[in-house]
C-alpha positions, 0 to 999 in steps of 0.5 A, spaced: 475 532 468 479 538 470 487 538 468 492 539 473 497 544 471 502 542 466 508 544 470 512 538 471 514 537 479 520 533 481 522 530 488 527 535 489 522 541 489 518 537 494 523 535 498 525 543 499 518 543 503 520 542 511 514 539 512 514 534 507 521 533 508 519 531 515 514 526 513 518 523 508 523 522 513 519 519 518 515 514 513 522 512 510 525 510 516 519 506 519 519 503 512 526 500 514 524 497 520 518 494 517 522 491 512 527 487 517 520 486 521 516 483 515 522 478 513 524 476 520 516 475 522 515 470 516 522 466 517 520 466 525 513 463 524 515 458 519 521 456 524 516 455 529 510 452 525 514 448 519 508 450 515 506 455 510 499 455 513 502 458 519 505 463 515 499 465 512 496 466 518 500 472 520 497 475 513 490 474 516 492 477 523 495 483 519 488 483 515 483 482 520 485 489 524 484 493 518 477 490 516 475 491 524 478 497 526 478 502 519 472 505 520 473 507 527 480 509 525 478 513 519 473 517 524 479 518 529 483 521 524 478 526 522 476 528 529 483 528 532 490 532 530 493 528 525 500 529 527 498 526 534 495 520 531 501 518 527 506 519 533 501 515 538 501 510 532 508 510 532 509 509 540 504 503 540 508 500 535 515 501 538 512 498 544 509 492 541 516 491 536 520 491 542 515 486 546 517 481 540 524 481 542 522 477 548 516 473 546 518 471 539 518 464 541 511 464 543 507 463 537 500 465 540 504 472 542 507 473 535 500 472 532 497 477 537 503 482 536 502 482 529 495 484 530 497 489 534 502 492 529 497 492 524 492 496 528 497 501 529 498 501 522 490 502 521 491 509 524 498 511 521 496 510 514 490 514 513 493 519 518 499 520 513 495 520 507 491 525 509 496 530 512 500 530 505 496 535 501 496 540 507 504 540 506 505 540 498 501 544 493 496 540 489 500 540 483 506 537 487 502 531 490 504 526 484 511 528 486 510 527 493 507 521 493 512 518 488 517 520 493 514 516 498 513 510 494 520 510 491 523 510 498 519 504 500 520 500 494 528 501 494 528 500 502 524 493 500 530 491 494 536 493 498 534 491 505 530 485 505 536 481 503 540 484 509 534 482 513 534 475 511 542 475 513 541 478 519 536 473 521 540 467 519 546 470 523 542 472 529 535 470 529 529 475 530 531 479 536 535 484 532 530 485 526 525 486 531 529 491 535 531 495 529 523 496 527 522 498 534 528 503 534 525 505 527 518 507 530 521 511 535 525 515 530 519 516 526 515 519 532 521 523 534 521 526 527 514 527 527 514 531 533 517 537 530 512 536 524 507 542 524 501 542 519 499 549 516 492 547 516 487 543 520 481 540 517 475 543 518 471 540 524 466 535 522 458 536 524 460 531 530 453 528 530 456 522 534 462 518 533 458 512 529 454 517 525 460 521 523 463 514 521 457 512 517 457 519 514 464 517 511 461 511 508 455 515 505 460 520 501 464 514 498 457 511 496 454 518 493 460 520 490 461 518 483 468 518 482 470 515 489 465 510 487 469 508 481 476 509 485 473 504 490 470 499 485 477 499 482 481 498 488 476 492 490 477 489 483 485 490 483 485 487 490 481 481 487 486 480 482 493 482 485 492 478 492 492 471 488 497 473 483 502 476 487 501 470 492 501 465 487 507 468 483 511 462 486 507 457 483 507 460 476 515 460 476 515 453 478 509 450 475 508 454 469 515 457 467 519 451 470 524 455 474 528 454 480 527 458 486 533 462 484 528 464 478 523 466 482 528 471 485 529 473 478 521 475 477 521 479 484 527 483 482 524 484 475 517 487 479 522 491 483 526 494 477 519 496 474 516 499 481 522 503 481 522 506 474 514 508 475 515 514 479 521 516 476 517 516 469 511 520 472 515 526 474 519 526 468 515 525 462 508 526 464 505 533 465 498 531 467 499 524 471 491 525 474 488 524 467 484 518 467 489 515 462 494 515 467 490 513 473 486 507 470 491 506 464 496 502 469 490 497 470 490 495 463 497 495 463 497 490 469 491 486 466 495 485 459 501 482 463 497 477 467 494 475 461 501 474 457 503 470 463 498 466 463 499 464 455 506 464 454 512 461 458 518 464 455 523 467 461 525 473 457 518 475 456 516 474 463 521 478 466 520 484 461 512 483 462 513 483 470 518 489 469 512 492 466 507 490 471 511 493 477 512 500 473 504 499 472 503 498 479 507 503 482 505 509 477 498 507 478 498 507 486 502 514 485 496 517 481 491 513 484 493 516 491 494 523 488 487 523 485 484 521 491 487 526 496 485 532 491 478 530 490 476 528 497 474 534 502 480 535 507 475 533 513 473 526 510 480 524 508 481 520 514 474 516 513 475 515 505 482 513 506 481 508 511 475 506 507 479 504 501 484 500 506 478 496 508 476 495 500 484 493 499 484 488 504 477 485 504 479 484 496 486 481 498 483 476 503 478 474 498 483 473 493 487 469 497 482 464 499 479 463 492 486 463 488 488 457 492 482 453 490 482 455 483 489 454 482 488 447 485 482 445 481 484 449 474 491 450 474 495 456 475 493 459 468 486 460 470 488 464 476 492 469 472 487 469 466 481 471 471 486 476 475 487 480 468 480 480 466 478 483 473 484 488 472 481 490 465 474 491 468 477 495 473 480 500 468 473 500 464 469 502 470 474 507 473 475 510 465 467 511 464 466 514 471 472 519 471 472 522 464 465 525 465 467 528 472 470 534 475 476 533 480 473 538 484 472 536 492 465 533 493 462 537 499 460 533 505 
């Protein structure tokens, strides 16, 4: 595998690039609104239904659009100007978020609008990930992805408690209004974004033929296959272990609800530290050890949580888990952006979204059954094993493959 330049690049340097600064600002502002909406949506549905199953249905409503629309969305991203796609997705979501202010007391409307918001994200996310490499140099991808990831994590940590207080005082309406305003501001910021390069045109063999060509590229390229396998296995692990952490806290660690908050806080601290350490301590973050090593770290944490019940150990382990999750996401995305041909990035990123959400959905279904039948330990033992398997598959493939982009 070709090594990236040894020169270390920090967030300060990439923020001097006007294009990246606009994209970073737009995504960060949008993330602020998403935090308020996510918290309010979960609390609203729980109030309307009185059932955890009702809240789970919102998650399903958000996953289904990815599975149905991502292949089409990825092809659109590769055919249309990516900035235009992002702006259109923001405006679509702004209208839907505003509609929630009026229709939030109708449960069916809430589910339908949650579906529509997710459909907008299905377009926005691959377009944004595909546009990023055009705004920074190849050796700056890790710092650029770190900046976006860190802003998202900090937004979650800082704003989620405020969103809960806002809901308790004023209901869901203001949170949805903030979300709508954040999409409008994001669209305004992106309106001034000019990509220095445009993707090469696809062969235009027909819309669905182009979509199929993206799938063939994913299957034909050995590194993309390895990354895809890692994505799917990680989702099969994390879907259940993340959702059932509250069960681990109560049944395995014997913690009160406040103790569960400590566990989440530990993950958040680690998630913030991951990108910070990447940009300051590592000169070549896209080597296999830094792309697939985080899977090993997270897998060992799952095995440790299944085996021991001491709270201090659990907090340290979950901080390590957060660190592995964030650093792994940054290096994974950076490698995927560098390796994938520019004209196929939309389809490849959309395909990886499908793999993640499909694995997450399957994991949620199987994890609940497994926990009920064999206890929460079984879920974490299986989750750890899946992550270690993902690391092994990825490491084996990546060590013998050059990162030069594939040809379509």
